[in-house]
C-alpha positions, 0 to 999 in steps of 0.5 A: 500500500502507498503512504503519502508524505506530501509535506515536511512542514513539521520539521525535526521532532524529538524521540519522545514524540515518535509514538505520537501518531495521533498528532497532526504534527507527526504526519508532517514531521521528520526524524532528522532534518540537517542542513535542509531548511523547511519551506513554508510551502511544505517541502525542504530545500538544501541550506545555501552555502556561505560566502566569505566576507572577511576576517573579524578584527583581531582575527580571533574574536569574540565579535558580535554582529548588529544590523543597521537598516536605514532603508532597503538600499542602505543597510549595514552589518556592524561588526563589534569586537573588542573596543572596535566597530567595522562596517559591512555593506553589500557583502564587503567591508567598508573602506576608509575614504582614502588609502595609500597610493601605490607607485611600485611593487617588486617581483620578489618573495616577499614583494615590497610595495612602494607608496610614498608617505603611506602612513600605514601601521603594521597589522593594518588590514588593507584592500588592494585595487586598481593595480595595473600590471600586478593585477593578481593582488587586486581584490585581496584584503591583506595585512601591512607588515615591515612598514617603513616611511615609503614602503611596506610588505604584505602578509595573509591572514595566517601571517605568511608573507605575500610573494609576488614571484610568478605575478605580472610585473608592476605597471602603474597605479593602485591603492591600498585602502584600510578597512574603516574602523571606529573606536568604541568603549565596549569590551569583548566580554560585554558585547552580547549584553549590548542593547540597541534601537535605531531611528533613521541614521541614529542608533542608541546603545545601552549597557549597564556598564557604560553610559548611554551612547548614540551611534550616528551614520554620516556616510558609509565610512563616516560614523560617530559614537558619543555619550548621550547628553540628556538635556534639551538641545535648545539654549535658554534665551539670554539678555532677559530684562524687564521695563516697568511702565506706570508706578507703584511699589510693594509687589514683586513680579519674577519673570522667566523665558524659555526657547521653543522649537515648534517642529520638535516640541523641544523646550529649553530650561528657563533663562535667568530670572528678572525681577521688578517691584511695582504696584498692581498692573492694569488688568489686576486693579492697578493704574491704566498704564501700569504694565511690564515689558519683558524682552530677551535676545534670540536663541539659536534654533528657537522659533517661539518663546514661552514666558513664565511669571511668578507672583505671590508665590505662584509660578505658571505659564503667562504666554508665548510669542514668536517675538522677542518681547511680551507685555504683562498688563496683569495676565494671570499665570497658569500654575498647572503649566510650569517651566521644565526642570533639567534632569538626567537620571543616568548621571553615573555608574550604577544608573546606566540603563541596560535596555532601550527602544522607541515608543509613542514618540519617546525614547525609552530606557530600562533596567539600571543596576541601582533600579533593575525594574526602573523604566525611564522615557524621554519627553514626547518628541524630544528623544534626549530630553528627560526634563520634567515640570511641576506639576507634571505635564502630559509630555514630560519625561516618565520615571516608573517601576515595574512591580510584580511579585519580585524585583526583576531586571528589565532585559528588553523593551519591545514596541508593539501596539503596547510596549512590552517589557521583558524582565528576567522573570516576567513580561509586562504590558505598558500603555496609557490605560485606555483604548486610545490613551498615550503613556504620560506621567499621569497615565502609565499602566503596567500589567504582568502578561506572563510569568515566563522571563526572558534571556538576554537574547534580543527578541524577534518581532514577526508581524505582530508576534514577539518570539523570545527565548525563555530565561532558563531552559532554552525554550522559544516562546511566542507572545501575541495579543489575543482579542478574546482575553484582551491580553498577550498570550503565547506558546512554546515553539520548541515543544516538539523539538526539545532534544535539539536544545537540551543542555544548550543556551541560545546566545543570539538570533536573527530573522530573515523574512524573505524568501524562507521566513526563518528564525536563526538561533545560535547555540552556545555549542556553535550550532545554528538552528533554523525555525521556519515559521509562518503564522497564517498557515500554522507552519513551524518546523525546526532544522539543525544546520551544521557548518563543516569545521565551523562554530557559529558565534553571532548572526544578523540579518539585513535586506540585500539584493532583493532578499533578507541576507543572513550574516554570521560570525563563524569560528574555524580552526584553520591549519591549527589556528583558531580564526573567526570569519564573517560569512554571509548565507548565499542567495536562495533566489538564484535562477542560473546554476552558475549563481548557486552556492552550496559550499561553505566559507566559499569564494567566487572566482570570475575572470580570465581562464585559469586553473590555479585559483588563489584567495583561499588563505582563510582555508589553508590546508583544508580539503575543498570542492569546486563547482564550475559550469555545473561540474563538481571537482572534489578533494582539492587541498588548499596550499599557499592560499590556492588550489589547482583545478583539473581544467581551466575555468572563467568562473568557479565557486570554491569552498568547504563541502557539507552534507544535508540529510532528512530522515523520515519518521516510521509510518504512522497510520492505521491499516484496514486490519487496525494499528500498524504500531509494533507490526513489522513493515517493509518499505520497498518502493519510493517515489521522490518528488523533486524540484531543481535537484541534482546529486541526491542519494537515498537509502534505508540508512547513511551506510547504504546509499544509492544515487538518484539517476541525474542524467536524462536523454535530453542531456548532452554527452560531456556536459553536466546533467541539468537540474531535474524537476519531477518524480523519481521512482526508486527501489529500497533495500527490502528489510523488515522492521517495526519502525522502518525509515529511509534517508535522503542525502545531498553530499554534492555541492548542488541544489536539492529541493524535496517537495514530497515522498510517497513510499510503498509499504508492505505490512506484516512480514 
């Protein structure tokens, strides 16, 4: 009889669930899913390979990647390492604005570069370009060594000198440009506790061990990082004076003036006070001519001014104007509207916040050492202004504490329709208390939504649902608004695959929306876990991605070339030395096989016909594979940063091969004679439905594999077979078992997509 499995949307599930044939999840789940990714349509596709971006600053790490998205066309990955930041854009490190101009290169071992007054220090990483003649150096990133005033030599990532012997003689031109770097205060040990939030060209950074800072992008290679000054940017008016008209004495009047920017709503602190003693004013029972004229000098950035009056012990707002004078002829001051008072709640160590976000035109902070449950927001519309008035105004800064059964450290602030505060033991919902009320000093409500705290991993927001890792137990939980309960509820997304995370801690995560809707999670063991999650279709399934010889340390995602691209820090031991590289997941949207990449830490060569391909110093001593014109060449050993192909090529991808595998669960259905559980069964025939696939193997185990026939009558002799789409019928080895399974394996660096399997089963042998 036939047993259809048209979907693998359930992903890999735990052994503890192998008997749960009563669940809908079992029908779409797999026993193993390694280096295949669950597709939101139901099939599985081989994980794309990774392309080398470069070596992290300092070569050995640790390093953390943080996304900076200004727009879909201007997005960056920021590489933070020990007190340094570098910038990645479009798959490459951003360079300094200027570099050293090359005027000579010797053909020697090592080669000597001449560049008058180059100013480069030993160890500086430079990118070589524009060289005429010795073009073999173009496009390479190397390290300055033996620097003198007008000359230097070059070393590769392994510290070996670069020999130019065998290269073309130098002709002219060329530059050696350093990679752009920005000095930061952040130590390597603190990077994964760094929180961030971005608005346009500015990113705010929070860590309890450092004063809050603001990272600003001016250009691709021009960034600034400064401590945040929590004060109004407007200066108070100067030259404030008052002139009395009329007569009388005995009553003291005090006046203050503030500057106002009506576009931002920013208001300065008050000017110096001016005082006059007179009789009652005209509209306050005094003489008809009794009045006071207050004047001041213009303040830069202000387009309006507010005047406050204090008389008889009552201070309040008197009026506003776009002029530089105002007349008081007895105007009553509004005591409910007083001038702002300067305040900085983050003035020193112990008071620096550990969480940051934007919400309702406010910049919000939380979780200081002295006030772990403390919440602080700026004035509305003025992100760096923490001033308040007395009595409080609706747009004043807010200070509050999130109170539950115990004092909990605020780990993250996530803005949705409400503001969610994730603490170490609970999740709070913050709003103004009504359907349309904004938060304010007088309208601030916080309620616990779940007593399941969060780890320090930044939560991901997918549509209107937050996905966060629980503080303990490596459980990924959802949290979304439920209309029927008017609250936030969630579920455990690791409940069917706890075996993947047993004893593990998740240290980083990133979400790629397009094309596969995948949440990527990094384990403390260096494993990369991929969750395909599509809420509308109730699709969620796990896969484990294993990089050959690589441990993933950090991930970040940015939009790039029409899709979401995952970048990762990968630690590899190369030639006996531990290195950390930045690698990007290759595109899954290729249309031509020549553009597909299914090798790891790979480089892509395109140029003159050649058999020797260089630029592989980062894989020195490793055994790699190459794909050229659809043909695969394996067993190549990197020597001197290069490999030699059997045939010349103008385009090739070279990198580390890896294996992808799925293993099915035992059939979980009832036969006409009742349950098949515990009954011997044999899988004998199998139909595999494929899309754009080549190189797949099948079998009842990894020790007994057979190749799926690739070549068809339409393939020309001598050419690599074309990718295949359709059904393939194969025979499985006839074995009997109560729990028979089979595996599909892709060990070639070629694409493989499996949309369904349909085995024939014999029962009761």
